[in-house]
C-alpha angles and dihedrals in degrees: 000000000000128000094255094058090047091052093050092049090049091050092050092047092051091047094051090046091054090051091055091051091050092049091051093047095061097091144021132236115253128196130194147151124243112214130176124235091276094053097254118135118255108229116210098009116160114242113186139167106237113241095020139074089243110122147128140178129242121260129231089286094049091253126140141180120208115190128212101015117168127218109270094023120147117231119199119205116194138166133171111272094018131092111253116250128208123203128185114220106223095180122007090203091061111032109178103155126134128202121199110224109216127172112251094236093061 
């Protein structure tokens, strides 16, 4: 393999690596806790970013981590027996949103 071919391969590899970095830098990770109206954690609630396949479920303490969320993204929180809630993330660095968990039969 000559020097020209090696340089080309290196340049392509660096270019593709930079594309990956740009793609992962588009959003921030957010964390939160899903509580019902009495303040109890909701275990296994679905937390998804609307319009994407980005989603997770809450753990035993109602906590979740959602990676790569963009500013202005809409987050949907849903659980069987409760009304779904939608929250707009104004700033992923400072999430301070609350969703009121109410049973769907109220």
